[in-house]
C-alpha positions in Angstrom: 0.0 -0.1 0.0 1.0 3.8 -0.5 0.0 5.8 2.4 -2.7 7.3 0.6 -4.8 8.0 4.2 -2.4 8.6 6.3 -2.8 10.6 9.7 -6.7 10.6 8.1 -9.4 9.3 10.4 -12.2 7.9 9.3 -15.4 6.4 10.4 -17.2 2.8 7.9 -20.9 1.9 9.6 -20.9 -1.8 8.7 -17.9 -2.4 8.7 -17.5 -5.6 11.0 -18.2 -7.8 8.0 -18.6 -8.3 4.1 -17.5 -5.4 2.0 -17.7 -3.0 5.0 -14.6 -5.1 6.5 -12.9 -5.3 3.5 -13.0 -1.2 3.3 -12.0 -1.0 6.2 -9.1 -3.3 5.7 -8.5 -1.1 2.9 -8.5 2.0 5.1 -6.1 0.8 7.7 -4.2 -0.6 4.8 -3.2 2.9 3.5 -2.7 4.6 6.8 -6.2 5.7 8.1 -7.5 4.8 11.3 -11.0 3.7 11.4 -14.3 3.6 13.4 -16.8 0.8 12.6 -20.1 -0.4 13.4 -22.0 -3.5 14.0 -25.5 -4.4 14.6 -24.2 -5.9 17.5 -21.7 -6.0 20.1 -20.7 -9.8 18.9 -20.5 -8.7 15.4 -18.4 -5.4 16.4 -16.4 -7.6 18.3 -15.9 -10.7 15.6 -15.2 -7.8 13.3 -12.5 -6.1 15.1 -11.1 -9.7 15.8 -10.7 -10.3 12.2 -9.2 -7.2 11.7 -6.9 -7.2 14.4 -6.3 -3.7 14.3 -5.1 -2.0 17.7 -5.7 1.0 18.7 -5.8 2.0 15.3 -9.1 1.2 15.0 -12.8 0.7 17.2 -16.0 -0.8 17.4 -20.0 0.8 18.5 -22.4 -1.6 18.0 -25.6 0.4 16.4 -28.5 -0.7 15.0 -30.1 2.3 12.4 -33.4 0.7 11.9 -34.1 2.0 15.9 -31.4 4.7 16.3 -30.8 6.4 12.7 -29.4 9.7 13.5 -25.9 9.0 13.5 -24.9 11.4 16.9 -23.2 8.8 18.7 -21.4 6.8 16.2 -19.8 10.8 15.1 -19.4 11.4 18.8 -17.4 8.2 19.0 -14.5 8.7 16.3 -14.3 12.5 17.2 -13.9 11.4 21.2 -10.7 8.2 20.6 -9.6 9.9 17.1 -9.9 13.4 18.1 -11.6 14.4 14.5 -13.0 13.0 10.9 -12.1 13.0 7.8 -14.2 10.0 5.7 -17.4 8.5 6.2 -18.3 5.6 4.3 -22.3 5.0 5.0 -22.1 1.4 4.6 -24.1 -0.1 6.5 -28.2 -1.5 5.1 -30.3 -4.1 5.2 -31.9 -5.8 2.4 -35.5 -7.4 1.9 -37.2 -9.8 -0.3 -40.5 -9.2 0.1 -42.4 -8.6 -3.2 -44.4 -5.8 -4.4 -47.8 -7.3 -3.3 -46.1 -8.8 -0.1 -44.6 -5.6 1.3 -46.2 -4.5 4.6 -45.7 -0.6 6.2 -43.7 -1.7 9.0 -41.1 -3.6 6.3 -40.7 -0.4 4.3 -40.1 1.9 7.1 -37.8 -0.6 8.3 -35.4 -0.7 5.1 -35.9 3.0 4.8 -34.5 3.7 8.0 -31.4 1.4 7.3 -30.7 2.0 3.7 -31.5 5.9 3.6 -32.7 7.9 6.7 -29.5 6.7 8.8 -27.2 7.9 5.9 -28.9 11.6 5.5 -28.3 11.6 9.2 -24.8 10.6 9.7 -23.8 12.2 6.5 -25.2 15.2 7.9 -23.3 15.2 11.4 -19.8 14.3 9.8 -20.5 17.1 7.2 -20.2 19.4 10.7 -17.2 18.1 11.8 -15.5 18.6 8.7 -16.6 21.7 7.5 -14.7 22.8 11.4 -11.3 21.8 9.3 -10.0 21.1 5.8 -13.3 19.4 4.6 -13.2 15.8 3.9 -15.0 12.8 2.2 -18.6 10.9 2.4 -19.1 7.5 0.1 -22.9 6.4 0.5 -23.4 3.0 -0.3 -25.9 2.4 -3.2 -26.7 -0.6 -5.4 -26.9 -1.7 -9.0 -31.0 -2.0 -8.1 -30.8 1.7 -7.8 -30.4 2.0 -11.6 -32.2 -1.8 -12.4 -35.2 -2.0 -10.2 -33.6 -5.1 -8.8 -33.9 -8.7 -9.8 -33.8 -10.4 -6.2 -35.1 -8.2 -3.4 -38.0 -6.1 -2.4 -39.1 -2.6 -4.1 -38.7 -1.1 -0.6 -34.5 -2.1 -1.2 -34.2 -0.9 -4.6 -36.0 2.2 -4.1 -34.0 3.1 -1.2 -30.6 2.8 -2.7 -32.7 4.7 -5.6 -33.4 7.4 -2.7 -29.1 7.3 -1.9 -28.0 8.3 -5.3 -30.2 11.5 -5.2 -29.3 12.2 -1.8 -25.5 11.7 -2.8 -26.7 14.9 -5.5 -28.2 16.7 -2.9 -25.8 17.0 -0.2 -22.9 16.8 -2.5 -24.4 20.7 -3.5 -25.2 21.6 0.0 -22.1 20.3 1.7 -19.3 22.1 -1.0 -19.0 25.0 0.7 -17.5 23.2 3.5 -15.1 21.6 1.4 -16.8 17.7 2.1 -17.2 16.1 -1.1 -20.3 13.4 -1.3 -19.8 10.7 -3.5 -22.0 7.0 -3.9 -20.3 3.1 -5.0 -23.0 1.1 -6.9 -21.8 -2.7 -6.0 -23.7 -5.2 -8.2 -23.3 -8.8 -6.8 -20.1 -9.2 -4.5 -18.8 -12.3 -3.0 -19.5 -12.0 0.6 -20.9 -14.3 3.2 -24.5 -12.9 2.3 -24.5 -13.6 -1.7 -22.5 -16.8 -0.5 -26.2 -18.1 0.6 -28.2 -17.6 -2.0 -29.5 -20.2 -4.7 -26.7 -21.5 -7.2 -29.7 -21.1 -10.2 -30.1 -17.5 -9.0 -26.2 -16.9 -9.0 -26.0 -18.5 -12.1 -29.4 -16.0 -13.5 -27.0 -12.9 -11.9 -23.2 -13.7 -13.5 -25.6 -14.3 -16.9 -26.3 -10.9 -17.0 -23.3 -9.4 -16.1 -21.1 -9.0 -19.2 -17.6 -10.0 -17.2 -19.2 -13.1 -16.4 -18.5 -13.0 -12.6 -19.5 -11.8 -9.6 -17.3 -8.6 -7.9 -14.6 -9.3 -4.4 -15.4 -7.4 -1.9 -11.8 -5.5 -2.5 -12.9 -4.6 -5.9 -15.1 -2.2 -4.3 -12.6 -1.2 -1.5 -10.1 -0.2 -4.3 -13.0 2.7 -5.2 -13.5 3.6 -1.7 -10.1 4.5 -1.2 -9.7 6.6 -4.1 -12.7 8.7 -3.1 -11.6 9.2 0.1 -7.9 10.1 -1.0 -6.9 13.3 -2.3 -6.6 11.8 -5.5 -10.5 12.5 -6.0 -10.3 16.4 -4.9 -12.4 17.1 -7.7 -15.0 15.1 -7.7 -18.1 14.8 -6.3 -21.9 14.0 -6.3 -20.7 11.0 -8.5 -21.8 7.8 -8.8 -19.3 5.4 -9.7 -20.3 1.5 -11.2 -18.9 -1.4 -9.6 -21.3 -4.4 -11.6 -19.2 -5.7 -14.1 -20.9 -4.5 -17.3 -24.8 -5.2 -15.4 -25.4 -2.3 -15.5 -23.9 0.9 -18.4 -24.2 4.4 -18.1 
């Protein structure tokens, strides 16, 4: 690694597993200190043990479907590390209720985690980042935002599409603070979650992907490093698709 994030302080929500853990590992390798979140103390502890990062990382258990404000997350990062330069809104939830089965409670649960919490976390982060040299916020959307989703609920696709719109809105509103806001839109990535999908579903999705495979979490992490680094200092309001060509713009 090249130390592209030396001295920077970051938060990766949902950093205890999957894509979030890969991003956290990459940030640590590039010289950042990182606070991760998970939904339970057990998942946070497991994540910290796997990361084996000593004083360079901390963890916080929080369920964003219950508390979407983000204040405790931002406050803990500032308390432990003394500031904040990077926020990755990676935490979220899936849903598989169909259009005619989807309940109001499920809709609200999905939107709370996937859209409401990212807004409040971004707002709290921007307040801190704006006090010094600015920073970078990256929202984790999904190819479902562009395609409408093939395997998940309309609530999931709609929440992730809303996150793209939120990214553009906040990019405009936080620019004067020196805070850049971008999004990453992955397709199907090899994680513990997608490993449990049926062989038929996995093959159907691969057949729709020109590069003919699922992506790797490290490939998403590479984009996250770039967006958080000074190399992306003139990039804001953008959504980067990491999808093997399954959707092209």
